[in-house]
VEXBATI-896911 format. One line per 5 residues: number of its first residue (from 0); their letters; for each residue y, x, z negated of C-alpha. Coordinates in pm, whole numbers, padded with zeros to 5 digits. Example, Ala and Ser with C-alpha at 12.3 -4.5 7.8 and 13.67 -1.06 7.14 Angstrom:
2
0	AS	-00450:01230:-00780  -00106:01367:-00714 .
END
This chain:
533
0	MRNIL	-01294:-02002:-03511  -01095:-01765:-03292  -01404:-01553:-03219  -01602:-01867:-03127  -01331:-01977:-02881 .
5	TAFRA	-01314:-01629:-02732  -01687:-01620:-02687  -01684:-01968:-02536  -01411:-01869:-02292  -01611:-01559:-02194 .
10	VLCAS	-01914:-01776:-02119  -01702:-02009:-01902  -01551:-01710:-01717  -01891:-01558:-01660  -02016:-01889:-01524 .
15	AAAAV	-01715:-01919:-01297  -01768:-01564:-01171  -02133:-01636:-01102  -02029:-01949:-00910  -01790:-01745:-00695 .
20	VATAP	-02051:-01495:-00585  -02342:-01738:-00575  -02206:-01868:-00246  -02322:-01543:-00079  -02632:-01590:00138 .
25	AQAAA	-02953:-01444:00003  -02996:-01087:00121  -03313:-00914:00230  -03467:-00722:-00060  -03423:-00385:00109 .
30	EKVLR	-03062:-00444:00212  -02801:-00260:00007  -02511:-00494:-00070  -02195:-00375:-00243  -01965:-00642:-00389 .
35	ATMHA	-01611:-00560:-00498  -01311:-00755:-00615  -00973:-00626:-00500  -00621:-00676:-00627  -00543:-00935:-00360 .
40	DLRVI	-00711:-01169:-00115  -00739:-01057:00248  -00527:-01295:00455  -00396:-01065:00731  -00622:-00831:00931 .
45	DPIWT	-00349:-00659:01134  -00248:-00346:00939  00044:-00271:01170  00204:-00614:01147  00219:-00600:00764 .
50	TQTIA	00266:-00338:00491  00035:-00539:00264  -00192:-00299:00072  -00499:-00515:00108  -00452:-00505:00487 .
55	GIHAM	-00443:-00125:00461  -00770:-00126:00263  -00924:-00344:00535  -00789:-00104:00799  -00952:00202:00639 .
60	LIYDT	-01287:00021:00654  -01297:-00071:01019  -01057:00173:01187  -01021:00548:01191  -00718:00777:01194 .
65	LFGLD	-00630:01097:01376  -00570:01282:01049  -00648:01213:00682  -00494:01347:00364  -00731:01553:00152 .
70	DDLVP	-00739:01570:-00228  -00438:01804:-00222  -00242:01563:00007  -00276:01808:00298  -00339:01643:00638 .
75	QPQMV	-00676:01738:00787  -00822:01646:01131  -01023:01322:01129  -01061:01173:01477  -00909:01490:01612 .
80	GDYSV	-01143:01776:01684  -00902:02051:01784  -00525:02071:01793  -00255:02329:01851  00120:02359:01792 .
85	SDDGK	00351:02564:02013  00552:02849:01868  00875:02647:01895  00716:02351:01715  00796:02107:01997 .
90	LYSFT	00455:02070:02160  00145:01937:01985  -00183:01920:02176  -00470:01710:02038  -00832:01678:02152 .
95	LRDGL	-01053:01399:02014  -01386:01498:01862  -01717:01392:02013  -01899:01071:01922  -01604:00834:01879 .
100	RFHDG	-01690:00481:01988  -01550:00138:01910  -01764:-00130:01756  -01810:-00295:02097  -01968:00026:02228 .
105	SPVTT	-01675:00146:02437  -01565:00511:02394  -01235:00594:02221  -00999:00749:02474  -00650:00887:02473 .
110	DDVIT	-00530:00560:02631  -00636:00385:02308  -00471:00656:02096  -00138:00656:02283  -00110:00278:02291 .
115	SLQRW	-00197:00255:01920  00056:00520:01824  00326:00344:02026  00261:00011:01853  00260:00180:01510 .
120	GAKDQ	00571:00377:01605  00761:00055:01673  00680:-00094:01333  00625:00166:01060  00929:00325:00894 .
125	PAKAL	00803:00688:00882  00664:00645:01233  01005:00534:01357  01153:00850:01204  00894:01059:01389 .
130	FAYVE	00930:00877:01721  01307:00931:01716  01217:01291:01804  00923:01222:02036  01017:01276:02401 .
135	KLEKV	00685:01146:02525  00314:01112:02463  00131:01252:02761  -00233:01196:02855  -00412:01510:02977 .
140	DDKTF	-00757:01353:03013  -00973:01096:02832  -01000:01316:02522  -00681:01523:02518  -00317:01424:02486 .
145	KMILK	00013:01591:02409  00304:01495:02187  00618:01650:02327  00914:01661:02084  01286:01686:02143 .
150	APYGM	01319:01902:01831  01075:02080:01594  01012:01784:01362  00819:01926:01069  00642:01612:00944 .
155	VLDTL	00424:01532:01245  00084:01582:01083  00192:01439:00748  00307:01125:00922  -00006:01091:01140 .
160	GKTGT	-00214:01132:00821  -00011:00900:00596  -00213:00659:00381  00071:00434:00275  00097:00120:00478 .
165	NVPVI	00145:00084:00769  -00157:00313:00825  -00164:00482:01170  -00505:00346:01273  -00640:00374:01625 .
170	MRAED	-00722:00044:01796  -00854:-00042:02138  -00573:-00021:02392  -00609:-00390:02476  -00547:-00482:02108 .
175	AATDP	-00277:-00220:02054  -00088:-00360:02352  -00004:-00665:02135  00363:-00695:02040  00389:-00531:01695 .
180	NEQIT	00575:-00837:01570  00274:-01056:01654  -00053:-01039:01465  -00368:-00924:01638  -00663:-01155:01579 .
185	TAIGS	-00944:-00913:01664  -01112:-00677:01417  -01277:-00413:01637  -01223:-00055:01536  -01421:00267:01546 .
190	GPFKM	-01451:00318:01169  -01752:00342:00939  -01774:-00036:00880  -01764:-00342:01104  -01602:-00669:00995 .
195	LKDEW	-01813:-00985:01026  -01519:-01199:01117  -01724:-01517:01136  -01805:-01475:00764  -01446:-01409:00664 .
200	VPGSK	-01321:-01694:00442  -00962:-01638:00322  -00944:-01734:-00042  -01313:-01645:-00090  -01443:-01328:00072 .
205	AVYVK	-01435:-01079:00354  -01762:-00926:00476  -01835:-00591:00640  -02156:-00419:00753  -02245:-00054:00816 .
210	NEDYV	-02147:00083:01155  -02482:00239:01249  -02319:00424:01541  -02046:00593:01337  -02053:00974:01359 .
215	PRDEP	-01899:01122:01046  -01743:01464:01024  -01958:01749:00886  -01722:01833:00599  -01772:01689:00250 .
220	PSGFA	-01542:01397:00163  -01202:01493:00023  -00955:01212:-00023  -00913:01042:00313  -01047:01346:00498 .
225	GGKIP	-01394:01486:00552  -01718:01300:00617  -01700:00919:00595  -02060:00809:00550  -02132:00436:00518 .
230	KVDRL	-02424:00421:00275  -02448:00046:00204  -02564:-00208:00458  -02321:-00477:00361  -01989:-00485:00180 .
235	ELVWI	-01840:-00804:00040  -01483:-00819:-00087  -01511:-01120:-00319  -01182:-01278:-00415  -01158:-01373:-00786 .
240	PDPQT	-00794:-01448:-00866  -00825:-01468:-01246  -00845:-01116:-01403  -01064:-01223:-01693  -01305:-01400:-01463 .
245	AMQAL	-01322:-01085:-01250  -01388:-00875:-01558  -01669:-01103:-01666  -01816:-01089:-01313  -01834:-00711:-01346 .
250	IAGEI	-01989:-00733:-01694  -02247:-00983:-01569  -02330:-00757:-01272  -02218:-01018:-01020  -01981:-00762:-00865 .
255	DLLEQ	-02021:-00385:-00856  -01656:-00269:-00855  -01328:-00402:-00984  -01044:-00226:-00799  -00769:-00280:-01053 .
260	APIDF	-00913:-00318:-01399  -00645:-00474:-01627  -00552:-00216:-01891  -00586:-00461:-02179  -00946:-00527:-02079 .
265	LPILQ	-01042:-00157:-02075  -01175:-00151:-02435  -01411:-00435:-02350  -01524:-00271:-02028  -01564:00070:-02190 .
270	GTPGV	-01794:-00088:-02449  -02014:-00253:-02184  -02340:-00071:-02108  -02352:00039:-01744  -01978:00006:-01684 .
275	EIMKT	-01756:00311:-01634  -01381:00355:-01585  -01237:00598:-01325  -00882:00722:-01281  -00841:00791:-00912 .
280	GSVDS	-00646:01077:-00755  -00405:01339:-00893  -00091:01125:-00847  -00003:00804:-01033  -00151:00527:-00825 .
285	HWGVI	00131:00274:-00833  00502:00217:-00870  00695:-00108:-00873  00947:-00218:-00608  01212:-00490:-00639 .
290	RLNHL	01333:-00539:-00284  01680:-00678:-00220  01773:-00840:00109  02071:-00643:00247  02140:-00896:00525 .
295	HPPFD	02268:-01187:00315  02494:-01250:00014  02501:-01153:-00257  02312:-00829:-00191  02486:-00745:00133 .
300	KPEMR	02736:-00561:-00091  02637:-00233:-00262  02829:-00333:-00576  02603:-00638:-00613  02292:-00428:-00571 .
305	QAMYH	02415:-00167:-00817  02477:-00438:-01076  02102:-00519:-01065  02028:-00183:-01228  02134:-00344:-01557 .
310	LINQE	01856:-00604:-01533  01573:-00352:-01519  01415:-00247:-01846  01107:-00069:-01721  00940:-00089:-02062 .
315	DFMRS	00945:-00470:-02036  00782:-00459:-01694  00524:-00203:-01799  00424:-00386:-02118  00382:-00706:-01919 .
320	TVGDP	00186:-00564:-01627  00004:-00260:-01766  00018:-00283:-02145  -00110:00055:-02264  00157:00332:-02268 .
325	AYYRD	-00115:00586:-02199  -00126:00460:-01840  00244:00419:-01751  00577:00598:-01757  00943:00523:-01696 .
330	CHSYI	01040:00653:-01355  01386:00606:-01208  01329:00845:-00920  01313:00732:-00560  01027:00984:-00511 .
335	TCGTP	00706:00956:-00713  00761:01106:-01058  00539:01404:-01130  00558:01528:-00772  00771:01822:-00644 .
340	YSDDS	01058:01623:-00491  01122:01362:-00762  01463:01333:-00930  01491:01123:-01247  01830:01267:-01346 .
345	RGEII	02007:00929:-01338  01759:00755:-01562  02016:00685:-01831  02248:00512:-01585  01982:00312:-01402 .
350	GDYDP	01795:00235:-01724  02099:00087:-01894  01963:-00264:-01952  02255:-00501:-02017  02235:-00850:-01859 .
355	KKALE	02594:-00925:-01962  02716:-00614:-01782  02511:-00709:-01474  02685:-01050:-01454  03027:-00898:-01510 .
360	KMKAA	02978:-00650:-01228  02845:-00915:-00991  03141:-01144:-01066  03379:-00854:-01007  03211:-00805:-00668 .
365	GYNGE	03258:-01175:-00578  02955:-01357:-00716  03044:-01715:-00797  02719:-01870:-00914  02554:-01904:-00576 .
370	PITVL	02174:-01951:-00590  01966:-01634:-00556  01630:-01702:-00391  01340:-01506:-00545  00997:-01518:-00384 .
375	AATDH	00774:-01547:-00691  00409:-01458:-00623  00168:-01656:-00838  -00171:-01494:-00762  -00117:-01119:-00756 .
380	HPIAP	-00160:-00888:-01051  00065:-00704:-01136  00330:-00857:-00904  00314:-01207:-01059  00390:-01100:-01419 .
385	ATQVL	00649:-00845:-01303  00831:-01118:-01112  00846:-01330:-01426  01000:-01041:-01619  01267:-01009:-01349 .
390	LNAMR	01332:-01386:-01347  01374:-01387:-01725  01627:-01103:-01705  01823:-01276:-01429  01833:-01601:-01623 .
395	EAGLN	01940:-01417:-01939  02231:-01278:-01739  02331:-01625:-01635  02252:-01589:-01264  02168:-01900:-01066 .
400	VDAQS	01802:-01836:-00993  01611:-02024:-00725  01250:-01915:-00786  01013:-02006:-00502  00654:-02006:-00633 .
405	LDWGS	00418:-01892:-00356  00080:-01731:-00318  00101:-01364:-00219  00002:-01427:00141  00292:-01671:00176 .
410	VVARR	00533:-01419:00022  00423:-01159:00280  00484:-01407:00562  00822:-01527:00438  00964:-01186:00354 .
415	SKKEA	00965:-01097:00723  01218:-01375:00797  01574:-01268:00856  01718:-01617:00822  01954:-01699:00536 .
420	PSEGG	01779:-01803:00210  01897:-02161:00261  01718:-02160:00598  01382:-02031:00478  01474:-01668:00408 .
425	WNIFV	01506:-01489:00077  01714:-01265:-00150  01456:-01083:-00363  01084:-01022:-00383  00873:-00795:-00607 .
430	TTSSG	00600:-00571:-00478  00422:-00242:-00545  00356:00076:-00352  00118:00371:-00376  00222:00689:-00550 .
435	TASVN	00105:00888:-00248  00317:00671:-00019  00645:00802:-00169  00589:01173:-00230  00880:01265:-00001 .
440	PVINT	01181:01092:00162  01020:01071:00506  00697:00903:00400  00858:00656:00157  00861:00337:00366 .
445	WLGAG	01092:00151:00127  01354:00429:00129  01436:00402:00499  01779:00259:00577  01765:00220:00951 .
450	CEKAN	01922:-00127:00963  01727:-00345:01208  01456:-00076:01226  01412:-00062:00848  01135:-00230:00652 .
455	VGWPC	01185:-00591:00536  01508:-00611:00338  01673:-00411:00617  01884:-00153:00429  02148:-00002:00656 .
460	DEELD	02302:00335:00575  02351:00608:00832  02402:00884:00575  02078:00805:00388  01873:00800:00704 .
465	ALSAE	02031:01121:00827  01949:01299:00503  01586:01183:00522  01564:01314:00876  01710:01646:00763 .
470	FAFAR	01423:01678:00514  01175:01691:00802  01347:01998:00950  01373:02200:00629  01207:02543:00644 .
475	SVEER	01123:02599:00279  01014:02408:-00029  01341:02492:-00205  01544:02361:00087  01340:02045:00087 .
480	KEIAR	01396:02000:-00284  01770:02022:-00240  01768:01772:00047  01543:01537:-00150  01792:01554:-00437 .
485	KVQER	02075:01455:-00199  01864:01174:-00054  01808:01022:-00395  02169:01073:-00498  02271:00865:-00194 .
490	AYEVV	01993:00610:-00262  02136:00551:-00610  02453:00430:-00436  02290:00237:-00152  02012:00081:-00367 .
495	PYLNW	01747:00022:-00102  01527:-00108:-00383  01489:-00106:-00763  01204:00077:-00930  01035:-00109:-01220 .
500	GQWTQ	00803:00169:-01336  00513:00393:-01244  00155:00373:-01360  -00206:00447:-01299  -00444:00155:-01252 .
505	PIAYR	-00807:00270:-01304  -01103:00116:-01131  -01402:-00014:-01319  -01751:-00009:-01171  -02120:-00052:-01251 .
510	ADKIS	-02237:00309:-01282  -02590:00174:-01325  -02571:00020:-00978  -02345:00233:-00759  -02255:00602:-00720 .
515	GIVPV	-02060:00833:-00492  -01713:00683:-00531  -01453:00897:-00353  -01154:00908:-00592  -00838:00851:-00392 .
520	TGLPV	-00491:00722:-00479  -00349:00420:-00299  -00607:00264:-00073  -00957:00263:-00227  -01229:00361:00023 .
525	FWNID	-01591:00249:00038  -01756:00517:00245  -01995:00745:00056  -02063:00479:-00209  -02434:00415:-00247 .
530	KNE	-02619:00131:-00416  -02863:00274:-00670  -03103:-00016:-00670 .
END
């Protein structure tokens, strides 16, 4: 009976998946159309306004960047043709390569670059750290500009090539002139794909077409560097919120790629003819973030935030969101575990799960049963199940939980509000980040503690920020390791966020239909993918 019900449910899911993609208009027989289902629905198309990963994926389709990280996480020129650095490390000169044009036909100039960098520099945490040492950006001519530094900041190229959101994409100057706290509504870049904004239906799909005028670099693709060649005519990001329905859509051939294949479905997918599983990149692709709002009680006190360590059993989170131990690990470091600067030395302290102890410490710090507002995403895997694990732990501790159930897009909008929770703000939300986005203290957006300049949650600690800045001026790997250790030691006290584990989420794709996937960690890319049929 159980097998019959399972089979019946599979048929229903396959039918639902077919219904989702059947809304696509009929394509010309010769047109190559790639359909993919991502981890989230595209609701925001401004990758500077939000740190939302799906917005970063969108950005890498339609925009381009000055530098890109290669397979070894080394920044390589992308839009830049030539560059030089002065002997004292305080003058960088960049010249754009030939052939760069926006989708409206206008050439990319240094006016566009400088205005884009300024907007990004006002919003992104690592960019703010960089711009604290930028004396000025100076236009030389339409293709050459200079970055003049006050001091020899050693993370210039790494920051310009970062792939963690916010991604430093280059927009038209007229778009980049938009206040970074306001969303742009245009989608005109110079990247390998163009967005068909009139076919964008939030909650259903986002559509892109090949940029026929894009001039790729001559080098072979390597991570986010090298030649970006758009090989399909049309790309559709089809939103299917139910993981099983998405899986059945892949099995039925209704989609070609599933960005985050649920681990517990892998045996089914691996047994499906034509379907292959791919682990992307050399670094674990994801780690979990529990962000606490430092502006409002109770988490305006470090003692309250430290008490939350006792509510995090990473094994519970990982079993709920990933399932298979072969794909996850405990990681209590503030830098991606398995990379040179990680420090997991306090794992026993942070991993001491004890809800009773958490409540005792919070009461000692002044907690008196006030409601704690948690933004609970309902439509995002793995954030939705991870949030439920956290809520269960908080309730087990006896905390007064006010869980606000919202779709992920609404969580992203509300988390930017600084008002008190009772006035539409929040105390906690759960999210994820890329493993490549936290390989050092400067790049880790969630580690910044620059008060009003910090990422949402607004941690404020002068010592932590100073240590992170010191990392950028270190002259050797050993010196950087020691500074990174001090950064994380301080972070354990400040608690800018709580880590709920680290894992690799493989992609699943129809190997009988597509080829040429560039394996990257963090933001999947669609250049160089070809449709076999």
